[in-house]
N, CA, C and O atoms as a GROMACS GRO file, in nm:
protein
  380
    1MET      N    1   8.877  -2.238  19.392
    1MET     CA    2   8.736  -2.260  19.364
    1MET      C    3   8.723  -2.374  19.265
    1MET      O    4   8.804  -2.388  19.174
    2ILE      N    5   8.621  -2.455  19.282
    2ILE     CA    6   8.598  -2.570  19.197
    2ILE      C    7   8.543  -2.524  19.062
    2ILE      O    8   8.461  -2.431  19.057
    3ALA      N    9   8.587  -2.588  18.955
    3ALA     CA   10   8.536  -2.554  18.823
    3ALA      C   11   8.388  -2.589  18.815
    3ALA      O   12   8.345  -2.694  18.862
    4GLU      N   13   8.311  -2.501  18.757
    4GLU     CA   14   8.166  -2.519  18.748
    4GLU      C   15   8.131  -2.600  18.624
    4GLU      O   16   8.176  -2.568  18.514
    5SER      N   17   8.051  -2.706  18.642
    5SER     CA   18   8.013  -2.790  18.531
    5SER      C   19   7.896  -2.730  18.453
    5SER      O   20   7.879  -2.761  18.335
    6ASN      N   21   7.817  -2.645  18.515
    6ASN     CA   22   7.704  -2.582  18.450
    6ASN      C   23   7.745  -2.441  18.409
    6ASN      O   24   7.769  -2.356  18.494
    7SER      N   25   7.752  -2.415  18.277
    7SER     CA   26   7.801  -2.285  18.229
    7SER      C   27   7.707  -2.170  18.267
    7SER      O   28   7.752  -2.058  18.287
    8ASN      N   29   7.577  -2.197  18.276
    8ASN     CA   30   7.483  -2.093  18.315
    8ASN      C   31   7.509  -2.048  18.458
    8ASN      O   32   7.506  -1.929  18.488
    9ILE      N   33   7.533  -2.142  18.546
    9ILE     CA   34   7.562  -2.109  18.686
    9ILE      C   35   7.697  -2.039  18.697
    9ILE      O   36   7.712  -1.945  18.776
   10ALA      N   37   7.794  -2.083  18.619
   10ALA     CA   38   7.925  -2.016  18.619
   10ALA      C   39   7.910  -1.871  18.574
   10ALA      O   40   7.973  -1.781  18.631
   11TRP      N   41   7.827  -1.848  18.472
   11TRP     CA   42   7.803  -1.712  18.425
   11TRP      C   43   7.739  -1.628  18.534
   11TRP      O   44   7.778  -1.514  18.556
   12HIS      N   45   7.640  -1.685  18.604
   12HIS     CA   46   7.573  -1.611  18.712
   12HIS      C   47   7.671  -1.581  18.826
   12HIS      O   48   7.664  -1.474  18.885
   13ARG      N   49   7.759  -1.674  18.857
   13ARG     CA   50   7.859  -1.647  18.961
   13ARG      C   51   7.951  -1.532  18.921
   13ARG      O   52   7.983  -1.446  19.003
   14ALA      N   53   7.993  -1.531  18.795
   14ALA     CA   54   8.080  -1.422  18.747
   14ALA      C   55   8.006  -1.289  18.747
   14ALA      O   56   8.061  -1.187  18.787
   15GLN      N   57   7.880  -1.290  18.703
   15GLN     CA   58   7.799  -1.168  18.702
   15GLN      C   59   7.775  -1.118  18.844
   15GLN      O   60   7.776  -0.997  18.869
   16LEU      N   61   7.753  -1.210  18.935
   16LEU     CA   62   7.731  -1.173  19.074
   16LEU      C   63   7.852  -1.100  19.130
   16LEU      O   64   7.838  -0.996  19.196
   17LYS      N   65   7.969  -1.154  19.104
   17LYS     CA   66   8.093  -1.090  19.152
   17LYS      C   67   8.111  -0.952  19.089
   17LYS      O   68   8.142  -0.855  19.158
   18LYS      N   69   8.091  -0.944  18.956
   18LYS     CA   70   8.107  -0.818  18.884
   18LYS      C   71   8.007  -0.714  18.932
   18LYS      O   72   8.044  -0.599  18.955
   19ASN      N   73   7.880  -0.752  18.947
   19ASN     CA   74   7.777  -0.657  18.988
   19ASN      C   75   7.795  -0.612  19.133
   19ASN      O   76   7.768  -0.496  19.165
   20ARG      N   77   7.840  -0.702  19.220
   20ARG     CA   78   7.866  -0.662  19.358
   20ARG      C   79   7.980  -0.560  19.365
   20ARG      O   80   7.973  -0.463  19.442
   21GLU      N   81   8.084  -0.582  19.285
   21GLU     CA   82   8.196  -0.486  19.283
   21GLU      C   83   8.150  -0.351  19.228
   21GLU      O   84   8.189  -0.247  19.282
   22ALA      N   85   8.069  -0.350  19.123
   22ALA     CA   86   8.020  -0.226  19.065
   22ALA      C   87   7.930  -0.152  19.165
   22ALA      O   88   7.940  -0.030  19.178
   23LEU      N   89   7.844  -0.226  19.234
   23LEU     CA   90   7.756  -0.165  19.334
   23LEU      C   91   7.838  -0.104  19.447
   23LEU      O   92   7.809   0.006  19.493
   24LYS      N   93   7.938  -0.176  19.491
   24LYS     CA   94   8.023  -0.126  19.599
   24LYS      C   95   8.094   0.002  19.556
   24LYS      O   96   8.100   0.098  19.633
   25ALA      N   97   8.146   0.004  19.434
   25ALA     CA   98   8.216   0.123  19.384
   25ALA      C   99   8.121   0.242  19.373
   25ALA      O  100   8.158   0.354  19.407
   26LEU      N  101   7.998   0.217  19.325
   26LEU     CA  102   7.900   0.325  19.315
   26LEU      C  103   7.862   0.380  19.451
   26LEU      O  104   7.852   0.501  19.469
   27GLU      N  105   7.841   0.291  19.546
   27GLU     CA  106   7.801   0.337  19.679
   27GLU      C  107   7.915   0.411  19.749
   27GLU      O  108   7.891   0.508  19.822
   28ILE      N  109   8.038   0.367  19.727
   28ILE     CA  110   8.153   0.438  19.785
   28ILE      C  111   8.165   0.576  19.724
   28ILE      O  112   8.186   0.675  19.794
   29ALA      N  113   8.151   0.584  19.590
   29ALA     CA  114   8.160   0.714  19.523
   29ALA      C  115   8.047   0.806  19.568
   29ALA      O  116   8.070   0.925  19.588
   30ARG      N  117   7.928   0.753  19.583
   30ARG     CA  118   7.814   0.834  19.627
   30ARG      C  119   7.836   0.884  19.769
   30ARG      O  120   7.799   0.996  19.803
   31PHE      N  121   7.897   0.800  19.852
   31PHE     CA  122   7.924   0.840  19.990
   31PHE      C  123   8.032   0.948  19.995
   31PHE      O  124   8.022   1.044  20.072
   32ARG      N  125   8.136   0.932  19.912
   32ARG     CA  126   8.248   1.027  19.916
   32ARG      C  127   8.212   1.163  19.856
   32ARG      O  128   8.242   1.267  19.915
   33ILE      N  129   8.148   1.162  19.741
   33ILE     CA  130   8.122   1.290  19.675
   33ILE      C  131   7.975   1.328  19.674
   33ILE      O  132   7.940   1.439  19.631
   34GLY      N  133   7.888   1.240  19.719
   34GLY     CA  134   7.745   1.268  19.722
   34GLY      C  135   7.683   1.253  19.585
   34GLY      O  136   7.753   1.235  19.485
   35ASP      N  137   7.551   1.262  19.580
   35ASP     CA  138   7.482   1.256  19.451
   35ASP      C  139   7.507   1.384  19.375
   35ASP      O  140   7.506   1.494  19.431
   36MET      N  141   7.531   1.368  19.248
   36MET     CA  142   7.550   1.486  19.164
   36MET      C  143   7.417   1.560  19.153
   36MET      O  144   7.311   1.498  19.146
   37VAL      N  145   7.423   1.690  19.152
   37VAL     CA  146   7.302   1.772  19.150
   37VAL      C  147   7.225   1.750  19.021
   37VAL      O  148   7.102   1.738  19.025
   38GLY      N  149   7.291   1.743  18.909
   38GLY     CA  150   7.222   1.730  18.781
   38GLY      C  151   7.210   1.587  18.732
   38GLY      O  152   7.184   1.567  18.613
   39SER      N  153   7.228   1.488  18.818
   39SER     CA  154   7.226   1.349  18.772
   39SER      C  155   7.086   1.300  18.739
   39SER      O  156   7.071   1.202  18.666
   40GLY      N  157   6.984   1.365  18.792
   40GLY     CA  158   6.846   1.325  18.762
   40GLY      C  159   6.809   1.188  18.816
   40GLY      O  160   6.719   1.124  18.763
   41GLY      N  161   6.876   1.144  18.919
   41GLY     CA  162   6.844   1.014  18.979
   41GLY      C  163   6.904   0.896  18.906
   41GLY      O  164   6.868   0.782  18.933
   42GLU      N  165   6.995   0.921  18.814
   42GLU     CA  166   7.058   0.811  18.739
   42GLU      C  167   7.136   0.718  18.830
   42GLU      O  168   7.139   0.597  18.808
   43THR      N  169   7.200   0.774  18.932
   43THR     CA  170   7.275   0.691  19.024
   43THR      C  171   7.181   0.595  19.098
   43THR      O  172   7.212   0.477  19.114
   44GLN      N  173   7.068   0.646  19.141
   44GLN     CA  174   6.970   0.562  19.210
   44GLN      C  175   6.916   0.453  19.119
   44GLN      O  176   6.898   0.339  19.161
   45LYS      N  177   6.891   0.488  18.992
   45LYS     CA  178   6.842   0.389  18.895
   45LYS      C  179   6.946   0.281  18.870
   45LYS      O  180   6.913   0.163  18.860
   46THR      N  181   7.072   0.323  18.859
   46THR     CA  182   7.180   0.227  18.837
   46THR      C  183   7.196   0.133  18.956
   46THR      O  184   7.214   0.013  18.938
   47ILE      N  185   7.188   0.189  19.076
   47ILE     CA  186   7.199   0.107  19.197
   47ILE      C  187   7.083   0.008  19.205
   47ILE      O  188   7.102  -0.109  19.238
   48ALA      N  189   6.962   0.055  19.174
   48ALA     CA  190   6.845  -0.034  19.177
   48ALA      C  191   6.859  -0.145  19.073
   48ALA      O  192   6.824  -0.260  19.100
   49ARG      N  193   6.909  -0.112  18.953
   49ARG     CA  194   6.929  -0.212  18.848
   49ARG      C  195   7.033  -0.316  18.890
   49ARG      O  196   7.014  -0.435  18.868
   50LEU      N  197   7.142  -0.271  18.949
   50LEU     CA  198   7.245  -0.364  18.996
   50LEU      C  199   7.192  -0.455  19.106
   50LEU      O  200   7.222  -0.574  19.107
   51LYS      N  201   7.113  -0.400  19.197
   51LYS     CA  202   7.056  -0.482  19.304
   51LYS      C  203   6.960  -0.587  19.248
   51LYS      O  204   6.957  -0.700  19.297
   52ARG      N  205   6.883  -0.551  19.145
   52ARG     CA  206   6.793  -0.648  19.081
   52ARG      C  207   6.873  -0.760  19.015
   52ARG      O  208   6.837  -0.877  19.026
   53LYS      N  209   6.981  -0.724  18.946
   53LYS     CA  210   7.064  -0.825  18.881
   53LYS      C  211   7.131  -0.917  18.983
   53LYS      O  212   7.140  -1.038  18.962
   54ILE      N  213   7.176  -0.860  19.093
   54ILE     CA  214   7.238  -0.939  19.199
   54ILE      C  215   7.137  -1.037  19.257
   54ILE      O  216   7.169  -1.154  19.278
   55ALA      N  217   7.016  -0.990  19.284
   55ALA     CA  218   6.912  -1.078  19.340
   55ALA      C  219   6.877  -1.190  19.243
   55ALA      O  220   6.857  -1.304  19.284
   56GLU      N  221   6.869  -1.159  19.114
   56GLU     CA  222   6.838  -1.262  19.014
   56GLU      C  223   6.946  -1.369  19.010
   56GLU      O  224   6.916  -1.489  19.007
   57SER      N  225   7.072  -1.328  19.009
   57SER     CA  226   7.182  -1.424  19.008
   57SER      C  227   7.183  -1.508  19.134
   57SER      O  228   7.206  -1.629  19.129
   58GLU      N  229   7.158  -1.444  19.249
   58GLU     CA  230   7.155  -1.519  19.375
   58GLU      C  231   7.044  -1.623  19.374
   58GLU      O  232   7.063  -1.734  19.424
   59ARG      N  233   6.926  -1.588  19.318
   59ARG     CA  234   6.816  -1.684  19.310
   59ARG      C  235   6.852  -1.802  19.221
   59ARG      O  236   6.824  -1.917  19.256
   60CYS      N  237   6.913  -1.776  19.106
   60CYS     CA  238   6.951  -1.884  19.015
   60CYS      C  239   7.054  -1.978  19.078
   60CYS      O  240   7.043  -2.100  19.067
   61ILE      N  241   7.153  -1.920  19.145
   61ILE     CA  242   7.257  -2.000  19.210
   61ILE      C  243   7.198  -2.081  19.325
   61ILE      O  244   7.231  -2.199  19.341
   62ALA      N  245   7.110  -2.020  19.404
   62ALA     CA  246   7.048  -2.091  19.517
   62ALA      C  247   6.962  -2.207  19.468
   62ALA      O  248   6.964  -2.315  19.527
   63ALA      N  249   6.887  -2.185  19.361
   63ALA     CA  250   6.803  -2.292  19.306
   63ALA      C  251   6.890  -2.407  19.257
   63ALA      O  252   6.857  -2.524  19.278
   64HIS      N  253   7.000  -2.375  19.191
   64HIS     CA  254   7.092  -2.479  19.142
   64HIS      C  255   7.153  -2.557  19.258
   64HIS      O  256   7.162  -2.679  19.252
   65GLU      N  257   7.194  -2.487  19.363
   65GLU     CA  258   7.254  -2.554  19.478
   65GLU      C  259   7.154  -2.642  19.552
   65GLU      O  260   7.191  -2.748  19.602
   66ARG      N  261   7.028  -2.598  19.560
   66ARG     CA  262   6.927  -2.683  19.622
   66ARG      C  263   6.907  -2.813  19.544
   66ARG      O  264   6.882  -2.918  19.603
   67GLN      N  265   6.918  -2.806  19.413
   67GLN     CA  266   6.898  -2.924  19.329
   67GLN      C  267   7.017  -3.018  19.328
   67GLN      O  268   7.000  -3.139  19.317
   68THR      N  269   7.138  -2.964  19.340
   68THR     CA  270   7.256  -3.048  19.321
   68THR      C  271   7.334  -3.081  19.446
   68THR      O  272   7.413  -3.175  19.445
   69ARG      N  273   7.315  -3.008  19.554
   69ARG     CA  274   7.392  -3.033  19.676
   69ARG      C  275   7.339  -3.155  19.749
   69ARG      O  276   7.218  -3.173  19.764
   70ARG      N  277   7.429  -3.235  19.794
   70ARG     CA  278   7.393  -3.348  19.881
   70ARG      C  279   7.401  -3.302  20.026
   70ARG      O  280   7.472  -3.206  20.056
   71PRO      N  281   7.331  -3.367  20.114
   71PRO     CA  282   7.336  -3.325  20.254
   71PRO      C  283   7.476  -3.339  20.312
   71PRO      O  284   7.546  -3.436  20.285
   72VAL      N  285   7.516  -3.242  20.391
   72VAL     CA  286   7.650  -3.242  20.449
   72VAL      C  287   7.655  -3.327  20.575
   72VAL      O  288   7.752  -3.398  20.598
   73ALA      N  289   7.551  -3.320  20.655
   73ALA     CA  290   7.548  -3.394  20.780
   73ALA      C  291   7.532  -3.543  20.753
   73ALA      O  292   7.464  -3.583  20.659
   74THR      N  293   7.596  -3.624  20.835
   74THR     CA  294   7.587  -3.768  20.815
   74THR      C  295   7.521  -3.838  20.933
   74THR      O  296   7.527  -3.961  20.944
   75ASP      N  297   7.457  -3.760  21.021
   75ASP     CA  298   7.388  -3.827  21.130
   75ASP      C  299   7.260  -3.892  21.077
   75ASP      O  300   7.208  -3.852  20.972
   76ARG      N  301   7.211  -3.987  21.146
   76ARG     CA  302   7.100  -4.069  21.098
   76ARG      C  303   6.972  -3.987  21.076
   76ARG      O  304   6.900  -4.010  20.979
   77GLN      N  305   6.945  -3.892  21.163
   77GLN     CA  306   6.823  -3.814  21.151
   77GLN      C  307   6.827  -3.724  21.027
   77GLN      O  308   6.726  -3.711  20.957
   78SER      N  309   6.941  -3.662  20.998
   78SER     CA  310   6.953  -3.577  20.880
   78SER      C  311   6.939  -3.658  20.752
   78SER      O  312   6.871  -3.616  20.658
   79LEU      N  313   7.002  -3.772  20.749
   79LEU     CA  314   6.995  -3.855  20.629
   79LEU      C  315   6.856  -3.914  20.609
   79LEU      O  316   6.814  -3.936  20.495
   80ALA      N  317   6.784  -3.940  20.717
   80ALA     CA  318   6.650  -3.998  20.706
   80ALA      C  319   6.550  -3.897  20.651
   80ALA      O  320   6.449  -3.937  20.592
   81SER      N  321   6.576  -3.769  20.669
   81SER     CA  322   6.480  -3.667  20.624
   81SER      C  323   6.499  -3.627  20.478
   81SER      O  324   6.420  -3.548  20.426
   82VAL      N  325   6.601  -3.680  20.412
   82VAL     CA  326   6.628  -3.643  20.273
   82VAL      C  327   6.554  -3.737  20.179
   82VAL      O  328   6.548  -3.858  20.203
   83SER      N  329   6.499  -3.681  20.072
   83SER     CA  330   6.433  -3.762  19.970
   83SER      C  331   6.540  -3.814  19.875
   83SER      O  332   6.585  -3.741  19.787
   84TRP      N  333   6.580  -3.936  19.891
   84TRP     CA  334   6.688  -3.992  19.811
   84TRP      C  335   6.641  -4.038  19.673
   84TRP      O  336   6.723  -4.071  19.588
   85SER      N  337   6.511  -4.041  19.651
   85SER     CA  338   6.462  -4.083  19.520
   85SER      C  339   6.499  -3.983  19.410
   85SER      O  340   6.501  -4.019  19.292
   86SER      N  341   6.528  -3.858  19.448
   86SER     CA  342   6.561  -3.757  19.348
   86SER      C  343   6.709  -3.760  19.309
   86SER      O  344   6.748  -3.690  19.215
   87TRP      N  345   6.792  -3.838  19.376
   87TRP     CA  346   6.934  -3.840  19.347
   87TRP      C  347   6.965  -3.944  19.242
   87TRP      O  348   6.959  -4.065  19.267
   88ASN      N  349   6.998  -3.898  19.125
   88ASN     CA  350   7.040  -3.984  19.016
   88ASN      C  351   7.162  -3.917  18.955
   88ASN      O  352   7.149  -3.814  18.889
   89THR      N  353   7.278  -3.972  18.975
   89THR     CA  354   7.401  -3.905  18.933
   89THR      C  355   7.411  -3.886  18.783
   89THR      O  356   7.476  -3.792  18.738
   90ARG      N  357   7.348  -3.971  18.707
   90ARG     CA  358   7.353  -3.955  18.562
   90ARG      C  359   7.262  -3.844  18.513
   90ARG      O  360   7.292  -3.781  18.412
   91ALA      N  361   7.153  -3.819  18.582
   91ALA     CA  362   7.056  -3.717  18.538
   91ALA      C  363   7.098  -3.576  18.576
   91ALA      O  364   7.049  -3.479  18.518
   92VAL      N  365   7.188  -3.561  18.673
   92VAL     CA  366   7.229  -3.429  18.720
   92VAL      C  367   7.295  -3.351  18.607
   92VAL      O  368   7.270  -3.232  18.593
   93GLY      N  369   7.378  -3.414  18.528
   93GLY     CA  370   7.448  -3.345  18.420
   93GLY      C  371   7.359  -3.305  18.304
   93GLY      O  372   7.397  -3.217  18.227
   94ARG      N  373   7.242  -3.366  18.290
   94ARG     CA  374   7.153  -3.337  18.178
   94ARG      C  375   7.057  -3.224  18.204
   94ARG      O  376   6.987  -3.182  18.112
   95ARG      N  377   7.051  -3.171  18.324
   95ARG     CA  378   6.954  -3.067  18.358
   95ARG      C  379   6.981  -2.940  18.286
   95ARG      O  380   6.908  -2.842  18.304
   0.00000   0.00000   0.00000
């Protein structure tokens, strides 16, 4: 994996991985042993909180990628539809 130049995005990527693993472990445990009778819905609240955190990280990463990714296709029509006025290599690092 390429080293991330933006520490905020790197943090979101790490949180995304951690939260997905935690969610997976919770859902597997819930499937294997079921919801605890006296849990009072804590498992559901934890799952909902993890899903919210995952969605937030995904939104931040997607917004960053939309701003910094260059078009992959090199055909004339794809390149003609891109607004090249927003590409300034020196300004990307200052965001």
